[in-house]
N, C-alpha and C positions, 0 to 999 in steps of 0.2 A: 943181520944177513950173513950168510956164509960166504966164503970166498968164491965158491963155485957159482952161486947166484950172481954175484957181482961181476963175474967173468962172462957168464952166458947172456945176461940181460942186454948189454950193449951190442953183442953179436946178433941177437935176434932182432933188434931194432934197426940195425944197419943192413939187414939182408936185402938184396935187390928184389924187386917185384918180379913175379913170374911173367914171362913174355905172353902177351895176348895176341889175338888175331890182328893182322896188319890192316888198317882201315883202307889203304889204297887198293888192296886186293878185293875187299868187300865192295867198294865203289865201282871198280872195274866189272865185277860180276853183275851188279845191279844194272849198269849201263848195257852190258851184253844181253841180259835177259830182256830188258826193255826194247832193245833194237830187234831182237828175235821176235818178240810179241808183235811189234809193228809190222815187220816184214811178212810174218806168217799169217796173221789174223786181220789186222786193221787195213792194210793196204789193199788186199784182194777184195775185202768187203766193201770198201769205198768205191773201188772200180766197178763192182757189180751194181752198187746203188746208183752210180752215175749213168751206167748203161741202161738200167731200168727206167730211170727218170727220162732219159733221152727217147726211149721207145714209147713211153706213155705220152710224151710231148708231141710225137709225130703221128699220133692216131688221127685218122681222117675218116670222113664219111665214106662208106663202102668197104672199109677194111673188114676182113673176116677175123674174128677173135674167139678165144676160149677164155671163159671167166674162171675165177678161182673156185667157183662152185661146180665147174665142169660143163657149163652150158656153152654150146657152140652157136654163134650167131654173127650177124653183120651189123656194123654201126650204121644207124640211120640218121642220127643227129648228135651234135656235141653242144652242150650248153655254152652260152656266151661267156660265162664265168670260167668255163673250162674244167670244172671239177666233176661234172656228171656227163654221162653219155647215154644215149638211148640205143638199145640193141634189139634187133628184130630176131627172135628165136625161131619163129615160124611165120607163115603168111598171116598178117593181121594180129600178130602176137608180139607186142613190144614191151620192153622192160627198161626202166631208167635205173641206172646204178652208178656208183662212184667210178671214176676213171681208174682208181687204184685197184678195183676189183677185176681188171683185165689181167689174166695170168700170162697169156701169150697171144701173139699176132700171127695169123696164118696168111702167108703170101705165096701164091703160085704152088699150092700144095705142100709147102714147106713151113714148118712151125718154127717161129722165132721165140725162144723162151724169154719172158720178162720176169725173172726170178724175183721173189719178194725178199728184200733185205730189211731186217729189223732196224 
């Protein structure tokens, strides 16, 4: 080996590693993105879901409703299990459907939206 190679080889091996990204900054950014995701998307969605469940739980006989299919009618019966309702669309025209098929409840000429949350 030449003297030059003997001189350069130890210098190349002892060279400090190039600085990489700081893991603390990466963790902070991940936490910030997760918090923003929760505040912007998950929290409002859960609030709407709870509100819809509450509205569907308070359905009672005689309530005027609009179904997700666009039918307007009045609730004439609620099953004992509570998962289906019977809706009168016109005189002597009754349909049985799932409680979750009610899109909104009409009370006093005012529509209360029961938005469907996935």
